[in-house]
N, CA, C and O atoms as a Maestro MAE file, in Angstrom:
{
 s_m_m2io_version
 :::
 2.0.0
}

f_m_ct {
 s_m_title
 :::
 protein
 m_atom[340] {
  # First column is atom index #
  i_m_mmod_type
  r_m_x_coord
  r_m_y_coord
  r_m_z_coord
  i_m_residue_number
  s_m_chain_name
  s_m_pdb_residue_name
  s_m_pdb_atom_name
  i_m_atomic_number
  :::
  1 25 -48.360 27.587 32.673 1 A "MET " " N  " 7
  2 3 -48.553 29.063 32.234 1 A "MET " " CA " 6
  3 2 -49.729 29.222 31.145 1 A "MET " " C  " 6
  4 15 -49.666 28.530 30.129 1 A "MET " " O  " 8
  5 25 -50.741 30.066 31.319 2 A "PRO " " N  " 7
  6 3 -51.625 30.157 30.147 2 A "PRO " " CA " 6
  7 2 -50.854 31.047 29.073 2 A "PRO " " C  " 6
  8 15 -49.999 31.885 29.360 2 A "PRO " " O  " 8
  9 25 -51.320 30.711 27.704 3 A "ASP " " N  " 7
  10 3 -50.196 31.493 26.672 3 A "ASP " " CA " 6
  11 2 -51.121 32.889 26.595 3 A "ASP " " C  " 6
  12 15 -52.175 33.116 27.191 3 A "ASP " " O  " 8
  13 25 -50.418 33.709 25.713 4 A "SER " " N  " 7
  14 3 -50.906 35.120 25.660 4 A "SER " " CA " 6
  15 2 -52.398 34.862 25.022 4 A "SER " " C  " 6
  16 15 -53.209 35.696 25.424 4 A "SER " " O  " 8
  17 25 -52.887 33.978 24.198 5 A "GLU " " N  " 7
  18 3 -54.332 34.169 23.785 5 A "GLU " " CA " 6
  19 2 -54.899 34.403 24.948 5 A "GLU " " C  " 6
  20 15 -55.721 35.299 24.760 5 A "GLU " " O  " 8
  21 25 -54.900 34.030 26.206 6 A "SER " " N  " 7
  22 3 -56.064 34.338 27.004 6 A "SER " " CA " 6
  23 2 -55.802 35.579 27.459 6 A "SER " " C  " 6
  24 15 -56.738 36.084 28.079 6 A "SER " " O  " 8
  25 25 -54.892 36.188 27.357 7 A "LEU " " N  " 7
  26 3 -54.596 37.899 27.656 7 A "LEU " " CA " 6
  27 2 -55.599 38.672 27.098 7 A "LEU " " C  " 6
  28 15 -56.088 38.290 26.034 7 A "LEU " " O  " 8
  29 25 -56.112 39.987 27.772 8 A "PRO " " N  " 7
  30 3 -56.952 40.782 26.860 8 A "PRO " " CA " 6
  31 2 -55.983 41.126 25.837 8 A "PRO " " C  " 6
  32 15 -54.758 41.154 25.956 8 A "PRO " " O  " 8
  33 25 -56.879 41.455 24.542 9 A "ASP " " N  " 7
  34 3 -56.220 42.103 23.554 9 A "ASP " " CA " 6
  35 2 -55.303 43.161 23.695 9 A "ASP " " C  " 6
  36 15 -54.208 43.164 23.133 9 A "ASP " " O  " 8
  37 25 -55.708 44.044 24.417 10 A "GLN " " N  " 7
  38 3 -54.989 45.517 24.555 10 A "GLN " " CA " 6
  39 2 -53.496 45.048 25.308 10 A "GLN " " C  " 6
  40 15 -52.469 45.694 25.104 10 A "GLN " " O  " 8
  41 25 -53.523 44.134 25.983 11 A "ILE " " N  " 7
  42 3 -52.010 43.724 26.792 11 A "ILE " " CA " 6
  43 2 -51.593 42.854 25.648 11 A "ILE " " C  " 6
  44 15 -50.531 43.206 25.134 11 A "ILE " " O  " 8
  45 25 -52.146 41.845 25.144 12 A "ALA " " N  " 7
  46 3 -51.346 40.979 24.250 12 A "ALA " " CA " 6
  47 2 -50.849 41.549 23.060 12 A "ALA " " C  " 6
  48 15 -50.212 40.843 22.278 12 A "ALA " " O  " 8
  49 25 -51.061 42.729 22.828 13 A "ASP " " N  " 7
  50 3 -50.767 43.633 21.432 13 A "ASP " " CA " 6
  51 2 -49.618 44.778 22.214 13 A "ASP " " C  " 6
  52 15 -49.292 45.771 21.563 13 A "ASP " " O  " 8
  53 25 -49.193 44.625 23.259 14 A "MET " " N  " 7
  54 3 -48.062 45.382 24.006 14 A "MET " " CA " 6
  55 2 -46.875 45.060 23.530 14 A "MET " " C  " 6
  56 15 -46.667 43.939 23.065 14 A "MET " " O  " 8
  57 25 -45.849 46.099 23.591 15 A "SER " " N  " 7
  58 3 -44.251 45.464 23.580 15 A "SER " " CA " 6
  59 2 -44.188 45.056 24.788 15 A "SER " " C  " 6
  60 15 -45.130 45.057 25.581 15 A "SER " " O  " 8
  61 25 -43.026 44.668 25.009 16 A "PHE " " N  " 7
  62 3 -42.370 44.438 26.407 16 A "PHE " " CA " 6
  63 2 -42.394 45.641 27.018 16 A "PHE " " C  " 6
  64 15 -42.986 45.806 28.085 16 A "PHE " " O  " 8
  65 25 -41.692 46.677 26.338 17 A "GLU " " N  " 7
  66 3 -41.678 48.000 26.960 17 A "GLU " " CA " 6
  67 2 -42.731 48.933 27.520 17 A "GLU " " C  " 6
  68 15 -42.647 49.715 28.467 17 A "GLU " " O  " 8
  69 25 -43.859 48.635 26.621 18 A "GLU " " N  " 7
  70 3 -45.044 49.127 27.118 18 A "GLU " " CA " 6
  71 2 -45.853 48.598 28.277 18 A "GLU " " C  " 6
  72 15 -46.512 49.240 29.095 18 A "GLU " " O  " 8
  73 25 -45.636 47.076 28.163 19 A "ALA " " N  " 7
  74 3 -46.327 46.404 29.157 19 A "ALA " " CA " 6
  75 2 -45.458 46.738 30.651 19 A "ALA " " C  " 6
  76 15 -46.083 46.819 31.709 19 A "ALA " " O  " 8
  77 25 -44.055 46.907 30.597 20 A "MET " " N  " 7
  78 3 -43.507 47.387 31.885 20 A "MET " " CA " 6
  79 2 -43.656 48.766 32.340 20 A "MET " " C  " 6
  80 15 -43.495 49.099 33.514 20 A "MET " " O  " 8
  81 25 -43.993 49.631 31.313 21 A "GLN " " N  " 7
  82 3 -44.199 50.952 31.861 21 A "GLN " " CA " 6
  83 2 -45.675 50.811 32.661 21 A "GLN " " C  " 6
  84 15 -45.815 51.238 33.807 21 A "GLN " " O  " 8
  85 25 -46.691 50.194 31.951 22 A "ALA " " N  " 7
  86 3 -48.145 50.185 32.327 22 A "ALA " " CA " 6
  87 2 -47.935 49.178 33.779 22 A "ALA " " C  " 6
  88 15 -48.634 49.422 34.763 22 A "ALA " " O  " 8
  89 25 -47.159 48.312 33.800 23 A "LEU " " N  " 7
  90 3 -46.863 47.500 34.993 23 A "LEU " " CA " 6
  91 2 -46.202 48.512 36.183 23 A "LEU " " C  " 6
  92 15 -46.505 48.441 37.374 23 A "LEU " " O  " 8
  93 25 -45.444 49.262 35.726 24 A "GLU " " N  " 7
  94 3 -44.791 49.851 37.075 24 A "GLU " " CA " 6
  95 2 -45.603 51.101 37.272 24 A "GLU " " C  " 6
  96 15 -45.289 51.656 38.325 24 A "GLU " " O  " 8
  97 25 -46.579 51.747 36.577 25 A "LYS " " N  " 7
  98 3 -47.535 52.710 36.812 25 A "LYS " " CA " 6
  99 2 -48.589 51.925 37.861 25 A "LYS " " C  " 6
  100 15 -49.082 52.613 38.754 25 A "LYS " " O  " 8
  101 25 -48.944 50.514 37.778 26 A "ILE " " N  " 7
  102 3 -49.931 50.080 38.527 26 A "ILE " " CA " 6
  103 2 -49.083 49.919 39.739 26 A "ILE " " C  " 6
  104 15 -49.663 50.357 40.732 26 A "ILE " " O  " 8
  105 25 -47.956 49.457 39.974 27 A "VAL " " N  " 7
  106 3 -47.076 49.526 41.193 27 A "VAL " " CA " 6
  107 2 -47.151 50.531 41.965 27 A "VAL " " C  " 6
  108 15 -47.537 50.510 43.134 27 A "VAL " " O  " 8
  109 25 -46.751 51.547 41.289 28 A "SER " " N  " 7
  110 3 -46.928 52.729 42.065 28 A "SER " " CA " 6
  111 2 -48.417 53.070 42.515 28 A "SER " " C  " 6
  112 15 -48.564 53.672 43.579 28 A "SER " " O  " 8
  113 25 -49.292 52.791 41.918 29 A "SER " " N  " 7
  114 3 -50.680 53.359 42.190 29 A "SER " " CA " 6
  115 2 -50.779 52.469 43.484 29 A "SER " " C  " 6
  116 15 -51.132 53.070 44.499 29 A "SER " " O  " 8
  117 25 -50.573 51.408 43.572 30 A "LEU " " N  " 7
  118 3 -50.944 50.228 44.389 30 A "LEU " " CA " 6
  119 2 -49.851 50.725 45.886 30 A "LEU " " C  " 6
  120 15 -50.207 50.464 47.035 30 A "LEU " " O  " 8
  121 25 -49.055 51.165 45.691 31 A "GLU " " N  " 7
  122 3 -47.898 51.407 46.886 31 A "GLU " " CA " 6
  123 2 -48.289 52.681 47.563 31 A "GLU " " C  " 6
  124 15 -47.859 52.994 48.672 31 A "GLU " " O  " 8
  125 25 -49.191 53.467 46.798 32 A "THR " " N  " 7
  126 3 -49.365 54.646 47.337 32 A "THR " " CA " 6
  127 2 -50.712 54.540 48.508 32 A "THR " " C  " 6
  128 15 -50.878 55.199 49.535 32 A "THR " " O  " 8
  129 25 -51.566 53.454 47.912 33 A "GLY " " N  " 7
  130 3 -52.480 53.038 48.886 33 A "GLY " " CA " 6
  131 2 -53.768 53.972 48.785 33 A "GLY " " C  " 6
  132 15 -54.542 54.090 49.735 33 A "GLY " " O  " 8
  133 25 -53.923 54.546 47.717 34 A "ASP " " N  " 7
  134 3 -54.906 56.045 47.699 34 A "ASP " " CA " 6
  135 2 -56.321 55.180 46.844 34 A "ASP " " C  " 6
  136 15 -57.460 55.621 46.993 34 A "ASP " " O  " 8
  137 25 -56.090 54.111 46.093 35 A "ALA " " N  " 7
  138 3 -57.063 53.501 45.340 35 A "ALA " " CA " 6
  139 2 -57.863 52.841 46.321 35 A "ALA " " C  " 6
  140 15 -57.412 52.277 47.318 35 A "ALA " " O  " 8
  141 25 -59.405 52.956 45.916 36 A "ALA " " N  " 7
  142 3 -60.145 52.290 46.536 36 A "ALA " " CA " 6
  143 2 -60.040 50.681 46.348 36 A "ALA " " C  " 6
  144 15 -59.386 50.162 45.443 36 A "ALA " " O  " 8
  145 25 -60.753 49.981 47.301 37 A "LEU " " N  " 7
  146 3 -60.551 48.453 47.524 37 A "LEU " " CA " 6
  147 2 -60.939 47.719 46.166 37 A "LEU " " C  " 6
  148 15 -60.134 46.865 45.797 37 A "LEU " " O  " 8
  149 25 -61.918 47.906 45.473 38 A "GLU " " N  " 7
  150 3 -62.352 47.548 44.143 38 A "GLU " " CA " 6
  151 2 -61.320 48.117 43.011 38 A "GLU " " C  " 6
  152 15 -60.825 47.285 42.250 38 A "GLU " " O  " 8
  153 25 -61.033 49.248 42.888 39 A "ASP " " N  " 7
  154 3 -59.898 49.764 42.114 39 A "ASP " " CA " 6
  155 2 -58.480 48.899 42.456 39 A "ASP " " C  " 6
  156 15 -57.859 48.286 41.587 39 A "ASP " " O  " 8
  157 25 -58.174 48.949 43.558 40 A "SER " " N  " 7
  158 3 -56.803 48.170 43.834 40 A "SER " " CA " 6
  159 2 -56.886 46.679 43.400 40 A "SER " " C  " 6
  160 15 -55.820 46.186 43.029 40 A "SER " " O  " 8
  161 25 -58.148 45.772 43.390 41 A "ILE " " N  " 7
  162 3 -58.286 44.620 43.065 41 A "ILE " " CA " 6
  163 2 -58.323 44.594 41.499 41 A "ILE " " C  " 6
  164 15 -57.791 43.682 40.867 41 A "ILE " " O  " 8
  165 25 -59.010 45.690 40.877 42 A "ASN " " N  " 7
  166 3 -58.736 45.786 39.291 42 A "ASN " " CA " 6
  167 2 -57.327 45.826 38.984 42 A "ASN " " C  " 6
  168 15 -56.798 45.088 38.153 42 A "ASN " " O  " 8
  169 25 -56.596 46.892 39.819 43 A "LEU " " N  " 7
  170 3 -55.088 47.280 39.364 43 A "LEU " " CA " 6
  171 2 -54.347 45.762 39.442 43 A "LEU " " C  " 6
  172 15 -53.747 45.347 38.450 43 A "LEU " " O  " 8
  173 25 -54.402 45.190 40.321 44 A "TYR " " N  " 7
  174 3 -53.778 43.811 40.816 44 A "TYR " " CA " 6
  175 2 -54.104 42.852 39.752 44 A "TYR " " C  " 6
  176 15 -53.160 42.243 39.250 44 A "TYR " " O  " 8
  177 25 -55.364 42.611 39.307 45 A "THR " " N  " 7
  178 3 -55.698 41.717 38.206 45 A "THR " " CA " 6
  179 2 -54.701 42.157 36.788 45 A "THR " " C  " 6
  180 15 -54.048 41.416 36.053 45 A "THR " " O  " 8
  181 25 -54.855 43.438 36.753 46 A "ARG " " N  " 7
  182 3 -54.218 44.118 35.463 46 A "ARG " " CA " 6
  183 2 -52.950 43.729 35.594 46 A "ARG " " C  " 6
  184 15 -52.558 43.066 34.634 46 A "ARG " " O  " 8
  185 25 -51.994 43.943 36.631 47 A "GLY " " N  " 7
  186 3 -50.731 43.854 37.077 47 A "GLY " " CA " 6
  187 2 -50.336 42.557 36.619 47 A "GLY " " C  " 6
  188 15 -49.433 42.471 35.786 47 A "GLY " " O  " 8
  189 25 -51.026 41.328 37.159 48 A "THR " " N  " 7
  190 3 -50.979 40.194 36.919 48 A "THR " " CA " 6
  191 2 -50.828 39.614 35.654 48 A "THR " " C  " 6
  192 15 -50.001 38.763 35.326 48 A "THR " " O  " 8
  193 25 -51.899 40.270 34.810 49 A "GLU " " N  " 7
  194 3 -51.879 40.168 33.294 49 A "GLU " " CA " 6
  195 2 -50.507 40.714 32.763 49 A "GLU " " C  " 6
  196 15 -49.707 39.933 32.247 49 A "GLU " " O  " 8
  197 25 -50.268 41.874 32.870 50 A "LEU " " N  " 7
  198 3 -49.079 42.614 32.404 50 A "LEU " " CA " 6
  199 2 -47.885 41.731 32.713 50 A "LEU " " C  " 6
  200 15 -47.036 41.566 31.837 50 A "LEU " " O  " 8
  201 25 -47.745 41.071 34.069 51 A "LYS " " N  " 7
  202 3 -46.452 40.618 34.737 51 A "LYS " " CA " 6
  203 2 -46.439 39.195 33.719 51 A "LYS " " C  " 6
  204 15 -45.340 38.847 33.288 51 A "LYS " " O  " 8
  205 25 -47.589 38.436 33.369 52 A "ARG " " N  " 7
  206 3 -47.443 37.182 32.869 52 A "ARG " " CA " 6
  207 2 -46.892 37.274 31.272 52 A "ARG " " C  " 6
  208 15 -46.121 36.490 30.718 52 A "ARG " " O  " 8
  209 25 -47.546 38.505 30.698 53 A "HIS " " N  " 7
  210 3 -47.107 39.196 29.280 53 A "HIS " " CA " 6
  211 2 -45.730 39.377 29.389 53 A "HIS " " C  " 6
  212 15 -45.157 38.775 28.481 53 A "HIS " " O  " 8
  213 25 -44.988 39.949 30.119 54 A "CYS " " N  " 7
  214 3 -43.892 40.171 30.080 54 A "CYS " " CA " 6
  215 2 -42.774 39.010 30.308 54 A "CYS " " C  " 6
  216 15 -41.667 38.964 29.771 54 A "CYS " " O  " 8
  217 25 -43.279 38.166 31.150 55 A "GLU " " N  " 7
  218 3 -42.526 36.985 31.494 55 A "GLU " " CA " 6
  219 2 -42.588 35.995 29.820 55 A "GLU " " C  " 6
  220 15 -41.637 35.397 29.317 55 A "GLU " " O  " 8
  221 25 -43.805 36.084 29.343 56 A "GLU " " N  " 7
  222 3 -43.859 35.294 27.923 56 A "GLU " " CA " 6
  223 2 -42.974 36.156 26.933 56 A "GLU " " C  " 6
  224 15 -42.337 35.498 26.111 56 A "GLU " " O  " 8
  225 25 -42.848 37.447 26.895 57 A "LYS " " N  " 7
  226 3 -42.145 38.085 26.040 57 A "LYS " " CA " 6
  227 2 -40.466 37.909 26.155 57 A "LYS " " C  " 6
  228 15 -39.651 37.998 25.236 57 A "LYS " " O  " 8
  229 25 -40.226 37.640 27.529 58 A "LEU " " N  " 7
  230 3 -38.794 37.431 27.968 58 A "LEU " " CA " 6
  231 2 -38.350 36.175 27.478 58 A "LEU " " C  " 6
  232 15 -37.239 36.010 26.975 58 A "LEU " " O  " 8
  233 25 -39.536 34.942 27.671 59 A "LYS " " N  " 7
  234 3 -39.224 33.745 27.304 59 A "LYS " " CA " 6
  235 2 -39.148 33.412 25.723 59 A "LYS " " C  " 6
  236 15 -38.412 32.522 25.297 59 A "LYS " " O  " 8
  237 25 -39.863 34.099 25.002 60 A "ASP " " N  " 7
  238 3 -39.633 34.127 23.648 60 A "ASP " " CA " 6
  239 2 -38.443 34.629 23.033 60 A "ASP " " C  " 6
  240 15 -37.956 34.038 22.069 60 A "ASP " " O  " 8
  241 25 -37.762 36.017 23.663 61 A "ALA " " N  " 7
  242 3 -36.792 36.308 23.262 61 A "ALA " " CA " 6
  243 2 -35.704 35.489 23.901 61 A "ALA " " C  " 6
  244 15 -34.672 35.535 23.231 61 A "ALA " " O  " 8
  245 25 -35.623 34.840 24.858 62 A "GLN " " N  " 7
  246 3 -34.554 33.892 25.289 62 A "GLN " " CA " 6
  247 2 -34.692 32.552 24.464 62 A "GLN " " C  " 6
  248 15 -33.726 31.809 24.632 62 A "GLN " " O  " 8
  249 25 -35.483 32.159 23.773 63 A "THR " " N  " 7
  250 3 -35.344 31.214 22.965 63 A "THR " " CA " 6
  251 2 -34.896 31.577 21.649 63 A "THR " " C  " 6
  252 15 -34.558 30.711 20.842 63 A "THR " " O  " 8
  253 25 -34.872 32.715 21.401 64 A "LYS " " N  " 7
  254 3 -34.156 33.285 19.873 64 A "LYS " " CA " 6
  255 2 -32.818 33.615 20.244 64 A "LYS " " C  " 6
  256 15 -32.091 34.209 19.448 64 A "LYS " " O  " 8
  257 25 -32.453 33.307 21.306 65 A "ILE " " N  " 7
  258 3 -30.873 34.135 21.743 65 A "ILE " " CA " 6
  259 2 -29.982 32.646 21.184 65 A "ILE " " C  " 6
  260 15 -30.397 31.487 21.215 65 A "ILE " " O  " 8
  261 25 -28.998 33.022 20.816 66 A "GLU " " N  " 7
  262 3 -27.940 31.934 20.271 66 A "GLU " " CA " 6
  263 2 -26.567 32.282 20.652 66 A "GLU " " C  " 6
  264 15 -26.230 33.465 20.609 66 A "GLU " " O  " 8
  265 25 -25.825 31.466 20.982 67 A "LYS " " N  " 7
  266 3 -24.251 31.852 21.045 67 A "LYS " " CA " 6
  267 2 -23.556 31.314 20.108 67 A "LYS " " C  " 6
  268 15 -23.871 30.299 19.487 67 A "LYS " " O  " 8
  269 25 -22.318 32.141 19.921 68 A "ILE " " N  " 7
  270 3 -21.284 32.009 18.890 68 A "ILE " " CA " 6
  271 2 -20.497 30.794 19.169 68 A "ILE " " C  " 6
  272 15 -19.938 30.679 20.260 68 A "ILE " " O  " 8
  273 25 -20.388 29.651 18.039 69 A "THR " " N  " 7
  274 3 -19.393 28.870 18.559 69 A "THR " " CA " 6
  275 2 -18.215 29.114 17.574 69 A "THR " " C  " 6
  276 15 -18.112 29.581 16.439 69 A "THR " " O  " 8
  277 25 -17.244 28.517 18.644 70 A "LEU " " N  " 7
  278 3 -15.889 28.973 18.053 70 A "LEU " " CA " 6
  279 2 -15.054 27.708 17.372 70 A "LEU " " C  " 6
  280 15 -15.291 26.599 17.849 70 A "LEU " " O  " 8
  281 25 -14.337 27.777 16.564 71 A "GLY " " N  " 7
  282 3 -13.514 26.700 15.690 71 A "GLY " " CA " 6
  283 2 -12.150 26.338 16.238 71 A "GLY " " C  " 6
  284 15 -11.583 27.104 17.018 71 A "GLY " " O  " 8
  285 25 -11.674 25.338 15.904 72 A "THR " " N  " 7
  286 3 -10.057 24.880 16.507 72 A "THR " " CA " 6
  287 2 -9.623 25.964 16.642 72 A "THR " " C  " 6
  288 15 -9.128 26.254 17.731 72 A "THR " " O  " 8
  289 25 -9.665 27.019 15.483 73 A "ASP " " N  " 7
  290 3 -8.620 28.171 15.464 73 A "ASP " " CA " 6
  291 2 -9.033 29.465 16.271 73 A "ASP " " C  " 6
  292 15 -8.374 30.502 16.325 73 A "ASP " " O  " 8
  293 25 -10.093 29.249 16.811 74 A "ASN " " N  " 7
  294 3 -10.920 30.259 17.982 74 A "ASN " " CA " 6
  295 2 -11.556 31.577 16.817 74 A "ASN " " C  " 6
  296 15 -11.684 32.770 17.093 74 A "ASN " " O  " 8
  297 25 -11.800 31.055 15.804 75 A "ALA " " N  " 7
  298 3 -12.570 31.806 14.707 75 A "ALA " " CA " 6
  299 2 -13.936 31.433 14.898 75 A "ALA " " C  " 6
  300 15 -14.198 30.284 15.255 75 A "ALA " " O  " 8
  301 25 -15.026 32.453 14.658 76 A "PRO " " N  " 7
  302 3 -16.454 32.022 14.703 76 A "PRO " " CA " 6
  303 2 -16.776 30.830 13.645 76 A "PRO " " C  " 6
  304 15 -16.353 30.868 12.489 76 A "PRO " " O  " 8
  305 25 -17.357 30.052 14.020 77 A "SER " " N  " 7
  306 3 -17.574 28.799 13.277 77 A "SER " " CA " 6
  307 2 -19.067 28.835 12.891 77 A "SER " " C  " 6
  308 15 -19.385 28.383 11.791 77 A "SER " " O  " 8
  309 25 -19.954 29.311 13.671 78 A "GLY " " N  " 7
  310 3 -21.564 29.078 13.664 78 A "GLY " " CA " 6
  311 2 -22.121 29.517 14.745 78 A "GLY " " C  " 6
  312 15 -21.462 30.209 15.521 78 A "GLY " " O  " 8
  313 25 -23.465 29.192 15.006 79 A "THR " " N  " 7
  314 3 -24.315 29.409 16.401 79 A "THR " " CA " 6
  315 2 -24.750 28.117 16.807 79 A "THR " " C  " 6
  316 15 -24.710 27.091 16.128 79 A "THR " " O  " 8
  317 25 -25.120 28.236 17.837 80 A "GLU " " N  " 7
  318 3 -26.152 27.053 18.482 80 A "GLU " " CA " 6
  319 2 -26.789 27.831 19.705 80 A "GLU " " C  " 6
  320 15 -26.313 28.859 20.187 80 A "GLU " " O  " 8
  321 25 -28.150 27.066 20.214 81 A "PRO " " N  " 7
  322 3 -29.013 27.455 20.867 81 A "PRO " " CA " 6
  323 2 -28.238 27.744 22.189 81 A "PRO " " C  " 6
  324 15 -27.349 26.946 22.486 81 A "PRO " " O  " 8
  325 25 -28.497 28.878 23.076 82 A "LEU " " N  " 7
  326 3 -27.822 29.431 24.275 82 A "LEU " " CA " 6
  327 2 -28.599 28.389 25.303 82 A "LEU " " C  " 6
  328 15 -29.814 28.218 25.402 82 A "LEU " " O  " 8
  329 25 -27.502 27.727 26.055 83 A "ASP " " N  " 7
  330 3 -28.011 26.797 27.101 83 A "ASP " " CA " 6
  331 2 -28.160 27.491 28.503 83 A "ASP " " C  " 6
  332 15 -27.070 27.625 29.058 83 A "ASP " " O  " 8
  333 25 -29.172 27.939 29.173 84 A "MET " " N  " 7
  334 3 -29.464 28.699 30.224 84 A "MET " " CA " 6
  335 2 -29.179 28.064 31.432 84 A "MET " " C  " 6
  336 15 -28.900 28.711 32.442 84 A "MET " " O  " 8
  337 25 -29.236 26.623 31.403 85 A "ASP " " N  " 7
  338 3 -28.897 26.125 32.584 85 A "ASP " " CA " 6
  339 2 -27.542 25.853 33.067 85 A "ASP " " C  " 6
  340 15 -27.370 25.386 34.193 85 A "ASP " " O  " 8
  :::
 }
 m_bond[339] {
  # First column is bond index #
  i_m_from
  i_m_to
  i_m_order
  :::
  1 1 2 1
  2 2 3 1
  3 3 4 2
  4 3 5 1
  5 5 6 1
  6 6 7 1
  7 7 8 2
  8 7 9 1
  9 9 10 1
  10 10 11 1
  11 11 12 2
  12 11 13 1
  13 13 14 1
  14 14 15 1
  15 15 16 2
  16 15 17 1
  17 17 18 1
  18 18 19 1
  19 19 20 2
  20 19 21 1
  21 21 22 1
  22 22 23 1
  23 23 24 2
  24 23 25 1
  25 25 26 1
  26 26 27 1
  27 27 28 2
  28 27 29 1
  29 29 30 1
  30 30 31 1
  31 31 32 2
  32 31 33 1
  33 33 34 1
  34 34 35 1
  35 35 36 2
  36 35 37 1
  37 37 38 1
  38 38 39 1
  39 39 40 2
  40 39 41 1
  41 41 42 1
  42 42 43 1
  43 43 44 2
  44 43 45 1
  45 45 46 1
  46 46 47 1
  47 47 48 2
  48 47 49 1
  49 49 50 1
  50 50 51 1
  51 51 52 2
  52 51 53 1
  53 53 54 1
  54 54 55 1
  55 55 56 2
  56 55 57 1
  57 57 58 1
  58 58 59 1
  59 59 60 2
  60 59 61 1
  61 61 62 1
  62 62 63 1
  63 63 64 2
  64 63 65 1
  65 65 66 1
  66 66 67 1
  67 67 68 2
  68 67 69 1
  69 69 70 1
  70 70 71 1
  71 71 72 2
  72 71 73 1
  73 73 74 1
  74 74 75 1
  75 75 76 2
  76 75 77 1
  77 77 78 1
  78 78 79 1
  79 79 80 2
  80 79 81 1
  81 81 82 1
  82 82 83 1
  83 83 84 2
  84 83 85 1
  85 85 86 1
  86 86 87 1
  87 87 88 2
  88 87 89 1
  89 89 90 1
  90 90 91 1
  91 91 92 2
  92 91 93 1
  93 93 94 1
  94 94 95 1
  95 95 96 2
  96 95 97 1
  97 97 98 1
  98 98 99 1
  99 99 100 2
  100 99 101 1
  101 101 102 1
  102 102 103 1
  103 103 104 2
  104 103 105 1
  105 105 106 1
  106 106 107 1
  107 107 108 2
  108 107 109 1
  109 109 110 1
  110 110 111 1
  111 111 112 2
  112 111 113 1
  113 113 114 1
  114 114 115 1
  115 115 116 2
  116 115 117 1
  117 117 118 1
  118 118 119 1
  119 119 120 2
  120 119 121 1
  121 121 122 1
  122 122 123 1
  123 123 124 2
  124 123 125 1
  125 125 126 1
  126 126 127 1
  127 127 128 2
  128 127 129 1
  129 129 130 1
  130 130 131 1
  131 131 132 2
  132 131 133 1
  133 133 134 1
  134 134 135 1
  135 135 136 2
  136 135 137 1
  137 137 138 1
  138 138 139 1
  139 139 140 2
  140 139 141 1
  141 141 142 1
  142 142 143 1
  143 143 144 2
  144 143 145 1
  145 145 146 1
  146 146 147 1
  147 147 148 2
  148 147 149 1
  149 149 150 1
  150 150 151 1
  151 151 152 2
  152 151 153 1
  153 153 154 1
  154 154 155 1
  155 155 156 2
  156 155 157 1
  157 157 158 1
  158 158 159 1
  159 159 160 2
  160 159 161 1
  161 161 162 1
  162 162 163 1
  163 163 164 2
  164 163 165 1
  165 165 166 1
  166 166 167 1
  167 167 168 2
  168 167 169 1
  169 169 170 1
  170 170 171 1
  171 171 172 2
  172 171 173 1
  173 173 174 1
  174 174 175 1
  175 175 176 2
  176 175 177 1
  177 177 178 1
  178 178 179 1
  179 179 180 2
  180 179 181 1
  181 181 182 1
  182 182 183 1
  183 183 184 2
  184 183 185 1
  185 185 186 1
  186 186 187 1
  187 187 188 2
  188 187 189 1
  189 189 190 1
  190 190 191 1
  191 191 192 2
  192 191 193 1
  193 193 194 1
  194 194 195 1
  195 195 196 2
  196 195 197 1
  197 197 198 1
  198 198 199 1
  199 199 200 2
  200 199 201 1
  201 201 202 1
  202 202 203 1
  203 203 204 2
  204 203 205 1
  205 205 206 1
  206 206 207 1
  207 207 208 2
  208 207 209 1
  209 209 210 1
  210 210 211 1
  211 211 212 2
  212 211 213 1
  213 213 214 1
  214 214 215 1
  215 215 216 2
  216 215 217 1
  217 217 218 1
  218 218 219 1
  219 219 220 2
  220 219 221 1
  221 221 222 1
  222 222 223 1
  223 223 224 2
  224 223 225 1
  225 225 226 1
  226 226 227 1
  227 227 228 2
  228 227 229 1
  229 229 230 1
  230 230 231 1
  231 231 232 2
  232 231 233 1
  233 233 234 1
  234 234 235 1
  235 235 236 2
  236 235 237 1
  237 237 238 1
  238 238 239 1
  239 239 240 2
  240 239 241 1
  241 241 242 1
  242 242 243 1
  243 243 244 2
  244 243 245 1
  245 245 246 1
  246 246 247 1
  247 247 248 2
  248 247 249 1
  249 249 250 1
  250 250 251 1
  251 251 252 2
  252 251 253 1
  253 253 254 1
  254 254 255 1
  255 255 256 2
  256 255 257 1
  257 257 258 1
  258 258 259 1
  259 259 260 2
  260 259 261 1
  261 261 262 1
  262 262 263 1
  263 263 264 2
  264 263 265 1
  265 265 266 1
  266 266 267 1
  267 267 268 2
  268 267 269 1
  269 269 270 1
  270 270 271 1
  271 271 272 2
  272 271 273 1
  273 273 274 1
  274 274 275 1
  275 275 276 2
  276 275 277 1
  277 277 278 1
  278 278 279 1
  279 279 280 2
  280 279 281 1
  281 281 282 1
  282 282 283 1
  283 283 284 2
  284 283 285 1
  285 285 286 1
  286 286 287 1
  287 287 288 2
  288 287 289 1
  289 289 290 1
  290 290 291 1
  291 291 292 2
  292 291 293 1
  293 293 294 1
  294 294 295 1
  295 295 296 2
  296 295 297 1
  297 297 298 1
  298 298 299 1
  299 299 300 2
  300 299 301 1
  301 301 302 1
  302 302 303 1
  303 303 304 2
  304 303 305 1
  305 305 306 1
  306 306 307 1
  307 307 308 2
  308 307 309 1
  309 309 310 1
  310 310 311 1
  311 311 312 2
  312 311 313 1
  313 313 314 1
  314 314 315 1
  315 315 316 2
  316 315 317 1
  317 317 318 1
  318 318 319 1
  319 319 320 2
  320 319 321 1
  321 321 322 1
  322 322 323 1
  323 323 324 2
  324 323 325 1
  325 325 326 1
  326 326 327 1
  327 327 328 2
  328 327 329 1
  329 329 330 1
  330 330 331 1
  331 331 332 2
  332 331 333 1
  333 333 334 1
  334 334 335 1
  335 335 336 2
  336 335 337 1
  337 337 338 1
  338 338 339 1
  339 339 340 2
  :::
 }
}
C-alpha cells in the first residue's frame, strides 16, 4: 500500500475524524445517485484516497498501542507491544 506521501496534501493533513467525516459525505453523495458520471468518478477517487488515509491512521495508532503486563503478584510490571494476531 502506498504511503501518505502519495496522498494529496489536503487529505494527508487531515485527522482521522476529519477524513472519516469527508468519506461519509462522499458515500452519502454516491448513494443518492444525483451526481453526474464525471462527478461520481471524482468523488469515488477522493473516497478511495480518504479510505487509505484512514487505514494508515488506524495502522499507526495500532502500532502505538501497548498492553500492560502483570507481575507474579498481579501488579502492573510494565508494558509490551500489543499482539493483534
